[in-house]
C-alpha positions in Angstrom: -0.1 0.3 -0.1 1.2 3.5 -0.9 1.5 6.0 1.8 1.4 9.6 1.4 4.0 12.0 4.1 2.6 14.9 4.9 4.2 18.4 6.1 4.3 19.1 9.9 4.7 22.0 12.2 6.4 20.8 15.4 7.3 22.2 18.8 10.7 21.1 20.8 12.3 21.9 23.3 16.3 21.2 23.7 17.5 18.9 26.8 20.1 21.7 28.1 18.8 20.9 31.7 18.0 16.9 31.6 18.4 15.3 34.5 16.2 12.8 36.7 16.2 14.5 39.8 13.1 13.1 41.6 10.7 10.3 40.6 7.0 10.6 39.2 7.3 7.5 36.9 8.1 4.1 36.7 11.1 4.9 34.4 12.5 7.2 36.7 15.4 6.6 38.6 17.3 9.6 40.6 20.3 7.1 41.4 21.1 6.4 38.0 23.1 8.7 36.2 22.1 10.9 33.1 24.3 11.6 30.3 23.1 15.0 29.3 26.1 15.5 26.5 23.9 12.5 25.3 20.6 13.0 25.6 21.8 16.4 23.4 23.1 14.3 20.8 20.2 12.1 20.6 17.9 14.9 20.9 19.7 16.7 17.9 19.6 13.6 15.7 15.7 13.5 16.3 15.4 17.1 15.3 17.6 16.6 12.3 15.3 14.3 11.4 12.5 16.1 11.0 14.0 19.2 9.6 15.5 16.3 6.5 11.8 15.3 6.0 11.0 18.9 5.1 9.2 19.4 8.3 9.0 22.7 10.3 10.3 22.6 13.8 9.7 25.4 16.4 11.7 26.0 19.4 11.2 27.0 22.5 13.3 28.0 25.4 14.5 25.7 28.0 14.4 26.7 31.5 16.5 25.9 34.3 15.6 24.0 37.0 12.4 22.4 34.5 14.6 19.2 33.5 11.1 17.6 31.7 10.6 20.6 29.7 12.4 18.6 26.9 8.9 16.4 26.6 7.5 19.2 24.4 4.2 17.0 23.7 3.3 17.3 27.4 3.2 21.2 27.2 -0.1 21.3 25.6 -2.4 20.3 22.9 -3.2 22.5 19.7 -6.4 21.6 17.7 -7.3 23.4 14.9 -4.7 26.1 15.6 -6.2 26.6 19.1 -3.9 26.1 22.0 -5.3 24.2 25.1 -2.9 24.7 27.9 -1.4 21.9 30.1 -2.0 21.7 33.7 0.0 18.8 35.4 -0.3 16.2 38.0 2.7 16.9 39.6 4.3 20.0 41.0 7.4 19.2 40.0 6.2 19.9 36.2 3.7 22.6 36.8 5.7 25.2 35.9 6.0 23.8 32.1 2.1 24.4 31.4 2.4 28.3 31.8 5.3 28.3 30.0 4.5 26.5 26.9 1.2 28.4 26.9 3.2 32.0 26.8 5.2 31.0 24.1 2.0 30.2 21.9 0.5 33.2 22.9 3.5 35.5 22.2 3.5 33.3 18.7 -0.2 34.6 18.2 -2.2 31.8 18.8 -5.6 32.0 20.9 -4.8 30.1 24.0 -7.1 28.5 27.0 -6.2 28.0 30.3 -7.1 24.9 31.4 -9.7 24.2 34.4 -8.7 20.8 34.8 -5.6 18.3 35.2 -4.0 17.4 31.7 -0.8 16.8 29.9 -1.2 17.9 27.0 -0.6 15.4 23.8 0.6 13.1 26.4 -2.7 12.4 26.6 -4.5 13.9 24.2 -4.0 12.4 20.0 -5.3 13.5 17.3 -6.8 10.7 14.6 -8.9 11.8 12.0 -11.7 13.8 13.2 -11.6 12.2 16.5 -9.4 13.1 20.0 -8.2 10.3 21.6 -8.0 11.1 25.5 -6.0 9.5 27.9 -6.9 8.9 31.7 -6.0 6.9 34.4 -2.8 8.6 35.8 -2.2 11.9 34.8 -5.2 13.8 32.9 -8.6 13.7 34.9 -11.6 12.7 32.7 -13.4 16.0 33.4 -10.2 17.6 31.1 -11.8 15.4 28.1 -15.2 16.9 28.6 -13.5 20.6 28.7 -12.0 19.6 25.6 -14.7 18.5 23.6 -16.7 21.7 25.0 -13.6 24.2 23.5 -12.9 22.0 20.2 -16.3 20.9 19.3 -14.7 17.9 18.3 -15.6 14.4 19.8 -13.2 13.5 22.4 -13.1 9.5 23.4 -12.0 8.4 26.7 -9.5 5.7 27.3 -8.5 4.3 30.4 -5.1 3.3 30.9 -4.1 0.6 33.4 0.0 -0.2 33.1 1.8 2.4 35.1 4.5 1.8 32.5 2.8 3.4 30.3 1.3 6.5 32.3 0.6 8.4 29.1 -1.6 7.6 25.9 1.2 8.2 23.6 3.3 5.7 25.3 0.5 2.9 24.7 -0.8 4.4 21.3 0.7 6.0 18.3 -1.0 7.7 15.4 0.0 6.7 11.9 -2.4 7.8 9.6 -4.8 10.7 10.3 -6.7 11.1 7.1 -10.2 11.5 8.3 -11.0 9.0 5.4 -8.4 6.3 6.4 -7.2 6.9 10.3 -5.1 3.8 11.6 -3.6 3.7 14.8 -1.0 1.2 16.5 -1.8 0.4 19.9 -0.5 -2.2 22.6 -4.2 -3.7 24.0 -2.4 -4.8 27.5 -2.0 -1.1 28.4 -5.5 -0.6 28.5 -8.6 -1.3 30.5 -11.0 -4.3 28.8 -13.1 -1.3 28.2 -10.6 0.9 26.1 -9.8 -2.4 24.7 -13.4 -2.3 23.1 -13.3 0.7 22.1 -10.0 0.8 20.4 -11.0 -2.5 18.6 -14.5 -1.0 17.6 -13.3 2.5 16.1 -9.9 1.0 14.8 -10.8 -2.6 13.5 -7.5 -2.5 10.9 -5.0 -1.3 14.0 -1.6 -2.2 14.0 -1.5 -4.2 17.4 2.0 -3.9 19.3 3.9 -6.6 21.6 5.0 -6.8 25.0 8.4 -6.4 23.8 7.5 -3.2 21.5 6.5 -1.1 24.7 8.9 -2.2 26.7 11.1 -0.3 24.4 8.3 2.3 24.7 8.3 1.9 20.3 4.8 3.4 20.8 6.0 6.9 21.8 6.6 7.1 17.8 6.1 9.9 15.5 4.7 9.4 11.9 3.9 12.0 9.0 2.0 9.6 7.3 4.6 7.7 5.9 7.9 8.0 7.6 7.6 6.9 11.0 10.4 7.6 13.8 9.9 4.8 16.0 12.4 3.4 19.0 15.3 1.0 17.6 14.2 -1.5 20.0 10.5 -2.2 18.5 11.8 -4.5 15.9 8.4 -6.1 16.0 6.4 -2.9 15.5 9.2 -2.1 13.0 8.4 -5.3 10.7 4.1 -4.6 11.0 4.3 -1.1 9.8 6.6 -2.2 6.8 3.9 -4.8 6.3 1.1 -2.0 6.2 3.5 0.5 3.8 5.4 2.7 6.3 8.7 3.6 6.7 10.3 3.0 9.9 12.9 5.0 10.7 14.8 3.9 14.3 16.1 7.1 16.5 17.7 6.2 19.5 16.3 8.3 22.1 17.6 5.9 25.1 19.2 8.5 27.4 15.7 10.7 27.5 13.9 7.2 28.3 15.6 8.0 31.7 13.0 9.9 32.2 10.0 8.4 30.7 9.9 9.9 27.1 10.7 9.0 23.8 10.3 10.5 20.0 6.7 11.7 20.5 7.1 12.8 24.3 10.0 15.8 22.8 7.7 16.5 19.6 4.5 18.4 19.8 2.3 18.9 17.0 0.8 22.4 15.9 -2.0 21.9 14.0 -3.4 24.8 12.3 -7.5 25.7 11.3 -8.9 22.9 9.6 
């Protein structure tokens, strides 16, 4: 099957202050050393990959004392040019929401300050005309209702049950956003039985990831409709992507994984008005 890449616009943040100085997810271990130089080099490879593919990448300045700011996807959700701010669960990351919102406001976007706890695109993913929204660990279901009212789009709630995959973007990847033929990949075991049923009904042709794919954080992937940045360790997923006509591009983000994030966590998509 032939796949078509479409131009994307992303926001990213260099990991100049990256370290693991607290623990708020199972991937984080303050006793394990982090190599900031390696994190920067891996991030730079990801950044250059997007540029080489012709995508637009904006940069937000990193702020000292916010080591997780590199995970830009958590900073907001941008739908139809409207920015829904993040409101973080943990106080260690609370300042990131206003920082990202200010960047968007300064760039001329209309922003909405969230009243409900949500962690941006970490838990809110757009596929076709739908917004898929995770809950269970970081984002409150009330944020889903707030987002639906704000955007006028259908928001589908999906409950996450495995603490290793605490954000939706660690358990599910959007492969093709075409409303006529939306396609996702996901790991069934990361979701509650009710959420698994919803996903099976909505996306019967979805790519199903293995336990090994998930353990490599392989679903924290970024697709432009044809090319997919994926963790090198997600070998089963790469094979299944090729079978569906996609071009998997392994990019190592292993140092950033020490904070619980991969390629998608580092990449916030800026979607303009429909």
